[in-house]
A tleap script that builds the chain and sets N, CA, C and O, in Angstrom:
source leaprc.protein.ff14SB
mol = sequence {
  NMET PRO CYS GLN SER HIE ARG GLU ARG GLY
  GLU SER VAL ASN ARG SER VAL ASN SER LEU
  SER ARG ASP CYS VAL VAL GLU GLY VAL GLU
  THR GLU ASP GLN LEU ASN MET LEU THR GLU
  MET GLY CYS ASN LEU ILE GLN GLY TYR ILE
  TYR SER ARG PRO LEU LYS ALA ILE ASP VAL
  GLN PRO PHE LEU ASP GLN GLN VAL ARG THR
  ASP VAL VAL ALA VAL CGLY
}
set mol.1.N position { 299.462 196.674 -0.443 }
set mol.1.CA position { 300.356 195.534 -0.642 }
set mol.1.C position { 300.069 194.816 0.640 }
set mol.1.O position { 299.678 195.595 1.509 }
set mol.2.N position { 300.157 193.354 1.086 }
set mol.2.CA position { 300.215 192.707 1.920 }
set mol.2.C position { 301.468 193.027 2.675 }
set mol.2.O position { 302.594 193.269 2.242 }
set mol.3.N position { 301.056 192.979 3.793 }
set mol.3.CA position { 302.683 193.157 4.941 }
set mol.3.C position { 303.428 191.843 4.695 }
set mol.3.O position { 302.884 190.770 4.434 }
set mol.4.N position { 304.932 192.095 4.827 }
set mol.4.CA position { 305.740 190.970 4.794 }
set mol.4.C position { 305.267 189.843 6.045 }
set mol.4.O position { 305.105 188.668 5.715 }
set mol.5.N position { 305.086 190.199 7.276 }
set mol.5.CA position { 304.433 189.085 7.614 }
set mol.5.C position { 303.711 188.324 7.461 }
set mol.5.O position { 303.820 187.188 7.922 }
set mol.6.N position { 302.220 188.962 6.371 }
set mol.6.CA position { 300.882 188.177 5.853 }
set mol.6.C position { 301.913 187.559 4.747 }
set mol.6.O position { 301.496 186.461 4.381 }
set mol.7.N position { 302.947 187.873 4.200 }
set mol.7.CA position { 303.424 187.112 3.222 }
set mol.7.C position { 304.112 185.841 3.620 }
set mol.7.O position { 303.936 184.772 3.037 }
set mol.8.N position { 305.027 186.045 4.801 }
set mol.8.CA position { 305.695 184.702 5.520 }
set mol.8.C position { 304.631 183.728 5.762 }
set mol.8.O position { 304.753 182.525 5.530 }
set mol.9.N position { 303.509 184.326 6.269 }
set mol.9.CA position { 302.659 183.417 6.910 }
set mol.9.C position { 302.306 182.203 5.789 }
set mol.9.O position { 302.515 180.992 5.722 }
set mol.10.N position { 301.585 183.328 4.864 }
set mol.10.CA position { 301.109 182.713 3.544 }
set mol.10.C position { 302.160 181.772 3.106 }
set mol.10.O position { 301.784 180.616 2.909 }
set mol.11.N position { 303.417 182.050 2.916 }
set mol.11.CA position { 304.288 181.080 2.378 }
set mol.11.C position { 304.628 179.535 3.200 }
set mol.11.O position { 304.939 178.405 2.823 }
set mol.12.N position { 304.401 180.131 4.382 }
set mol.12.CA position { 304.676 178.974 5.452 }
set mol.12.C position { 303.385 178.047 5.286 }
set mol.12.O position { 303.510 176.825 5.207 }
set mol.13.N position { 302.412 178.541 5.247 }
set mol.13.CA position { 301.090 177.526 5.063 }
set mol.13.C position { 301.164 176.833 3.659 }
set mol.13.O position { 300.576 175.790 3.373 }
set mol.14.N position { 301.882 177.481 2.914 }
set mol.14.CA position { 301.642 176.935 1.207 }
set mol.14.C position { 302.640 175.929 1.153 }
set mol.14.O position { 302.516 174.943 0.427 }
set mol.15.N position { 303.606 176.122 1.870 }
set mol.15.CA position { 304.656 174.909 2.175 }
set mol.15.C position { 304.326 173.586 3.021 }
set mol.15.O position { 304.560 172.397 2.805 }
set mol.16.N position { 303.730 174.221 4.003 }
set mol.16.CA position { 303.177 172.896 4.735 }
set mol.16.C position { 302.120 172.303 4.025 }
set mol.16.O position { 302.071 171.087 4.211 }
set mol.17.N position { 301.082 172.842 3.121 }
set mol.17.CA position { 300.213 172.064 2.198 }
set mol.17.C position { 300.761 171.459 1.232 }
set mol.17.O position { 300.405 170.336 0.877 }
set mol.18.N position { 301.563 172.029 0.759 }
set mol.18.CA position { 302.487 171.205 -0.619 }
set mol.18.C position { 303.185 170.272 0.185 }
set mol.18.O position { 302.817 169.234 -0.366 }
set mol.19.N position { 303.784 169.986 0.917 }
set mol.19.CA position { 304.612 169.029 1.480 }
set mol.19.C position { 303.536 167.832 1.911 }
set mol.19.O position { 303.934 166.668 1.961 }
set mol.20.N position { 302.223 168.156 2.203 }
set mol.20.CA position { 301.530 167.230 2.630 }
set mol.20.C position { 300.625 166.666 1.348 }
set mol.20.O position { 299.665 165.934 1.585 }
set mol.21.N position { 300.993 167.062 -0.117 }
set mol.21.CA position { 300.050 166.763 -1.146 }
set mol.21.C position { 299.002 166.873 -0.972 }
set mol.21.O position { 298.270 165.891 -1.094 }
set mol.22.N position { 298.427 168.283 -0.566 }
set mol.22.CA position { 297.038 168.330 -0.605 }
set mol.22.C position { 296.539 169.905 -0.984 }
set mol.22.O position { 297.196 170.940 -0.876 }
set mol.23.N position { 295.565 169.780 -1.322 }
set mol.23.CA position { 294.997 170.993 -1.930 }
set mol.23.C position { 294.447 172.327 -0.729 }
set mol.23.O position { 294.255 171.913 0.414 }
set mol.24.N position { 294.285 173.344 -0.892 }
set mol.24.CA position { 294.130 174.123 0.133 }
set mol.24.C position { 292.997 175.183 -0.561 }
set mol.24.O position { 293.087 175.504 -1.746 }
set mol.25.N position { 292.010 175.642 0.254 }
set mol.25.CA position { 291.350 176.771 -0.200 }
set mol.25.C position { 291.843 178.010 0.752 }
set mol.25.O position { 291.852 177.989 1.983 }
set mol.26.N position { 292.220 179.011 -0.025 }
set mol.26.CA position { 292.335 180.305 0.624 }
set mol.26.C position { 291.216 180.959 0.729 }
set mol.26.O position { 290.507 181.188 -0.251 }
set mol.27.N position { 290.884 181.394 2.118 }
set mol.27.CA position { 289.575 182.209 2.072 }
set mol.27.C position { 289.730 183.632 2.601 }
set mol.27.O position { 290.610 183.919 3.411 }
set mol.28.N position { 288.856 184.514 2.124 }
set mol.28.CA position { 288.790 185.846 2.811 }
set mol.28.C position { 289.833 186.613 1.708 }
set mol.28.O position { 290.595 187.475 2.144 }
set mol.29.N position { 289.837 186.268 0.261 }
set mol.29.CA position { 290.920 187.127 0.052 }
set mol.29.C position { 289.862 188.294 -0.673 }
set mol.29.O position { 289.011 187.898 -1.469 }
set mol.30.N position { 289.965 189.527 -0.388 }
set mol.30.CA position { 289.562 190.864 -0.773 }
set mol.30.C position { 290.179 191.426 -1.826 }
set mol.30.O position { 289.443 191.823 -2.730 }
set mol.31.N position { 291.499 191.580 -1.960 }
set mol.31.CA position { 292.253 192.825 -2.837 }
set mol.31.C position { 293.083 192.098 -3.662 }
set mol.31.O position { 293.603 191.020 -3.373 }
set mol.32.N position { 293.239 192.914 -5.046 }
set mol.32.CA position { 294.294 192.298 -6.286 }
set mol.32.C position { 295.491 191.988 -5.662 }
set mol.32.O position { 296.224 191.088 -6.071 }
set mol.33.N position { 295.766 192.768 -4.570 }
set mol.33.CA position { 297.297 192.638 -3.712 }
set mol.33.C position { 297.254 191.111 -3.472 }
set mol.33.O position { 297.792 190.253 -4.172 }
set mol.34.N position { 296.646 190.963 -2.551 }
set mol.34.CA position { 296.287 189.711 -1.786 }
set mol.34.C position { 296.154 188.517 -2.881 }
set mol.34.O position { 296.620 187.428 -2.548 }
set mol.35.N position { 295.547 188.642 -4.179 }
set mol.35.CA position { 295.087 188.065 -5.343 }
set mol.35.C position { 296.479 187.498 -5.687 }
set mol.35.O position { 296.848 186.326 -5.620 }
set mol.36.N position { 297.252 188.722 -6.117 }
set mol.36.CA position { 298.418 188.681 -6.872 }
set mol.36.C position { 299.402 187.542 -6.218 }
set mol.36.O position { 299.813 186.474 -6.671 }
set mol.37.N position { 299.666 188.391 -4.623 }
set mol.37.CA position { 300.614 187.452 -3.874 }
set mol.37.C position { 300.211 185.940 -3.920 }
set mol.37.O position { 301.088 185.082 -4.026 }
set mol.38.N position { 298.888 185.615 -3.842 }
set mol.38.CA position { 298.734 184.127 -3.626 }
set mol.38.C position { 298.934 183.570 -4.560 }
set mol.38.O position { 299.637 182.571 -4.414 }
set mol.39.N position { 298.505 183.854 -5.824 }
set mol.39.CA position { 298.822 183.074 -7.007 }
set mol.39.C position { 300.416 183.171 -7.384 }
set mol.39.O position { 300.860 182.306 -8.139 }
set mol.40.N position { 301.263 184.158 -6.904 }
set mol.40.CA position { 302.579 183.874 -7.210 }
set mol.40.C position { 303.027 183.134 -6.423 }
set mol.40.O position { 304.142 182.761 -6.788 }
set mol.41.N position { 302.558 182.486 -4.997 }
set mol.41.CA position { 302.946 181.278 -4.772 }
set mol.41.C position { 302.426 180.291 -4.956 }
set mol.41.O position { 302.546 179.322 -4.205 }
set mol.42.N position { 301.613 180.316 -6.171 }
set mol.42.CA position { 300.999 179.031 -6.403 }
set mol.42.C position { 299.914 178.421 -5.935 }
set mol.42.O position { 299.479 177.290 -6.155 }
set mol.43.N position { 299.481 179.377 -5.197 }
set mol.43.CA position { 297.768 179.163 -4.518 }
set mol.43.C position { 296.806 179.266 -6.102 }
set mol.43.O position { 297.003 180.079 -7.005 }
set mol.44.N position { 295.852 178.273 -6.062 }
set mol.44.CA position { 294.826 178.452 -7.227 }
set mol.44.C position { 293.889 178.160 -6.816 }
set mol.44.O position { 293.042 178.038 -7.701 }
set mol.45.N position { 293.373 177.865 -5.403 }
set mol.45.CA position { 291.782 177.710 -4.737 }
set mol.45.C position { 291.688 178.831 -4.066 }
set mol.45.O position { 292.316 178.999 -3.020 }
set mol.46.N position { 290.958 179.663 -4.541 }
set mol.46.CA position { 290.988 181.074 -3.945 }
set mol.46.C position { 289.649 181.669 -3.642 }
set mol.46.O position { 289.048 182.147 -4.605 }
set mol.47.N position { 289.047 181.723 -2.395 }
set mol.47.CA position { 287.568 182.322 -2.137 }
set mol.47.C position { 287.873 183.657 -1.647 }
set mol.47.O position { 289.011 183.914 -1.254 }
set mol.48.N position { 286.644 184.808 -1.640 }
set mol.48.CA position { 286.744 185.766 -0.993 }
set mol.48.C position { 285.953 186.537 -2.098 }
set mol.48.O position { 285.585 186.235 -3.233 }
set mol.49.N position { 285.818 187.825 -1.198 }
set mol.49.CA position { 284.828 189.166 -2.098 }
set mol.49.C position { 285.818 189.660 -2.934 }
set mol.49.O position { 285.472 190.758 -3.369 }
set mol.50.N position { 286.939 189.300 -3.355 }
set mol.50.CA position { 287.446 189.639 -4.550 }
set mol.50.C position { 286.911 188.905 -5.567 }
set mol.50.O position { 287.430 189.307 -6.609 }
set mol.51.N position { 285.984 187.864 -5.829 }
set mol.51.CA position { 285.464 187.559 -6.686 }
set mol.51.C position { 283.689 187.822 -6.488 }
set mol.51.O position { 283.024 188.243 -7.435 }
set mol.52.N position { 283.201 187.575 -5.427 }
set mol.52.CA position { 281.833 187.761 -5.031 }
set mol.52.C position { 281.530 187.849 -3.650 }
set mol.52.O position { 282.319 187.429 -2.804 }
set mol.53.N position { 280.362 188.404 -3.340 }
set mol.53.CA position { 279.745 187.971 -2.199 }
set mol.53.C position { 279.202 186.897 -1.806 }
set mol.53.O position { 279.073 186.129 -2.759 }
set mol.54.N position { 278.788 186.440 -0.767 }
set mol.54.CA position { 278.172 185.076 -0.815 }
set mol.54.C position { 277.047 184.893 -1.636 }
set mol.54.O position { 276.272 185.847 -1.700 }
set mol.55.N position { 276.820 184.021 -2.188 }
set mol.55.CA position { 275.910 183.473 -3.219 }
set mol.55.C position { 274.760 182.459 -2.530 }
set mol.55.O position { 274.926 181.677 -1.594 }
set mol.56.N position { 273.747 182.684 -3.170 }
set mol.56.CA position { 272.482 181.685 -2.967 }
set mol.56.C position { 272.818 180.485 -4.292 }
set mol.56.O position { 273.184 180.834 -5.414 }
set mol.57.N position { 272.602 179.029 -3.868 }
set mol.57.CA position { 273.029 177.941 -4.337 }
set mol.57.C position { 272.500 178.031 -5.831 }
set mol.57.O position { 273.098 177.524 -6.781 }
set mol.58.N position { 271.270 178.757 -5.932 }
set mol.58.CA position { 270.696 178.859 -7.452 }
set mol.58.C position { 271.502 179.792 -8.430 }
set mol.58.O position { 271.425 179.673 -9.653 }
set mol.59.N position { 272.285 180.734 -7.792 }
set mol.59.CA position { 273.109 181.503 -8.424 }
set mol.59.C position { 274.888 181.261 -8.625 }
set mol.59.O position { 275.702 182.132 -8.934 }
set mol.60.N position { 275.129 179.976 -8.374 }
set mol.60.CA position { 276.313 179.584 -8.249 }
set mol.60.C position { 276.598 179.457 -9.871 }
set mol.60.O position { 277.263 180.288 -10.489 }
set mol.61.N position { 276.088 178.470 -10.370 }
set mol.61.CA position { 276.394 177.997 -11.527 }
set mol.61.C position { 276.367 179.150 -12.775 }
set mol.61.O position { 277.180 179.037 -13.693 }
set mol.62.N position { 275.262 180.405 -12.753 }
set mol.62.CA position { 275.597 181.330 -13.607 }
set mol.62.C position { 276.728 181.982 -13.178 }
set mol.62.O position { 277.524 182.308 -14.059 }
set mol.63.N position { 276.979 182.237 -12.102 }
set mol.63.CA position { 278.328 183.390 -11.791 }
set mol.63.C position { 279.686 182.644 -12.232 }
set mol.63.O position { 280.688 183.295 -12.528 }
set mol.64.N position { 279.651 181.012 -12.261 }
set mol.64.CA position { 280.952 180.605 -12.761 }
set mol.64.C position { 280.708 180.301 -14.145 }
set mol.64.O position { 281.650 179.917 -14.837 }
set mol.65.N position { 279.905 180.389 -14.485 }
set mol.65.CA position { 279.621 180.404 -16.471 }
set mol.65.C position { 280.161 181.710 -17.071 }
set mol.65.O position { 280.567 181.902 -18.217 }
set mol.66.N position { 280.047 182.844 -15.702 }
set mol.66.CA position { 280.539 184.314 -16.224 }
set mol.66.C position { 282.043 184.493 -16.163 }
set mol.66.O position { 282.575 185.481 -16.669 }
set mol.67.N position { 282.803 183.443 -15.482 }
set mol.67.CA position { 284.026 183.790 -15.003 }
set mol.67.C position { 284.919 183.854 -16.348 }
set mol.67.O position { 284.775 183.149 -17.346 }
set mol.68.N position { 285.911 184.904 -16.127 }
set mol.68.CA position { 286.839 185.112 -17.045 }
set mol.68.C position { 288.344 184.890 -16.952 }
set mol.68.O position { 289.190 185.147 -17.808 }
set mol.69.N position { 288.502 184.376 -15.778 }
set mol.69.CA position { 290.070 184.079 -15.006 }
set mol.69.C position { 289.889 182.520 -15.106 }
set mol.69.O position { 289.020 181.756 -14.685 }
set mol.70.N position { 291.117 182.334 -15.870 }
set mol.70.CA position { 291.106 180.568 -16.011 }
set mol.70.C position { 292.268 180.259 -15.308 }
set mol.70.O position { 292.617 179.079 -15.303 }
set mol.71.N position { 292.947 181.098 -14.704 }
set mol.71.CA position { 294.286 180.599 -14.087 }
set mol.71.C position { 293.956 180.381 -12.586 }
set mol.71.O position { 294.779 179.695 -11.980 }
set mol.72.N position { 292.969 180.814 -11.932 }
set mol.72.CA position { 292.633 180.391 -10.871 }
set mol.72.C position { 290.911 180.141 -10.664 }
set mol.72.O position { 290.123 180.772 -11.368 }
set mol.73.N position { 290.501 179.297 -9.773 }
set mol.73.CA position { 289.190 178.679 -9.483 }
set mol.73.C position { 288.693 179.691 -8.334 }
set mol.73.O position { 289.200 179.910 -7.234 }
set mol.74.N position { 287.686 180.172 -8.857 }
set mol.74.CA position { 286.424 180.990 -7.909 }
set mol.74.C position { 285.785 180.015 -7.089 }
set mol.74.O position { 285.005 179.170 -7.527 }
set mol.75.N position { 286.134 180.143 -5.850 }
set mol.75.CA position { 285.142 179.185 -5.015 }
set mol.75.C position { 283.994 180.588 -4.361 }
set mol.75.O position { 284.176 181.403 -3.457 }
set mol.76.N position { 283.254 180.448 -4.954 }
set mol.76.CA position { 282.163 181.770 -4.404 }
set mol.76.C position { 281.390 181.451 -2.884 }
set mol.76.O position { 280.619 182.279 -2.398 }
savepdb mol mol.pdb
quit
């Protein structure tokens, strides 16, 4: 489980981004706990090893075509 200071930092950044009416890609998400915490905060643009290692451009579309989660956007 992510530590409390990480959660507080994430919530603070999320509030700042929302107050500016901007989207923000959260990078470096590696675990289900991190993903769950971020989606609970309302983050829906998430990138990281939780979805995939870095992909070659030619492999991106087939990867996206195979996605089963529809509540978040995978940014590979």
